[in-house]
N, C-alpha and C positions, 0 to 999 in steps of 0.2 A: 331307763332307756338310753342306749348309746346313740349318739349321733354320728352317722357316717357321712363322709363327704362324697358327694356324687361327682363323677368326672364331668367336666364341662365339655360339651360337644358343640363345636362351632360349625354351623352350616353356612358355607360361603355363598356369596352371590355369584352369578355368572361372571361378572366382571372380575371378581377376585380369582375365580378358577382360571379364567383366561390369562390373567396377569401371571399367575403361578406357572401355567403351561408355557408362557412366552419366555420365562426365565430358564427353562430346560434347554441345554445345548441341542442343536439339531441332530448331531450324530447320536447322542444318547437317546433322543426321542425315537429316531428311526430304528435303533437297535432294540428298543423296548417293543415297538410295534412288530418287528420281525420275530422277536422271541415269543411274543404272546399272540400274534396274529395267526390266521389260518395257514397251515402248512400244506402246500400243494402235493397231491399224491402222484400226479402225472405232470410231465413237463408242459409248458405253455405250447399250444398247438402251433403258433407262429414260429416259435423257437425251434420246435421239432422239425417243422417243414423246412426251415432255413438250413438246419444242420444236415438234413437228408439231401437237400439240393447241393450243398457243398460237398458231401461225400460222393455224390454222383459225378460232379465235375472232376473230382480227384481221380475217381475210377476211370472216367472217360479219357482224361489226359494220360493216365498210365497206359491204358489200352492203345491209345494213338501212338505213344512212344514205342510200345512193343511192336505194333504193326509196321511202323516205319523202319524198325531195325531188322525185320524179317526180309530175306531176299524175295524178290518178286518171282512168282511162278510163271511158267510159259503159258501163253494164252492158248487154250485148247478149244476155244469156241469155233474157229473155222473148221476144225475136224468134225464137229458135231452137226454142222449144217450140211444137208444133203446137196451133193453136186449134180448138176444136170449133165447127163451124158448126151452129147449131141452131135 
């Protein structure tokens, strides 16, 4: 019978695992979480709302600039109001 050496498996305590985690640089830990964490399929609703709001502000400011550059039309409102003949 041959004797085979079995690998030694070390089961760490919670304190040992926390100490090992504390030794990992923060940037590396964050990169690992992002790489293996859930990947959103849709943008964050708050971010999407903010971007939509910003795009509306840009459109409105562009529209206001265009409107201010257009010559003013003559006021035709008095011609539309019936005049009393008297």
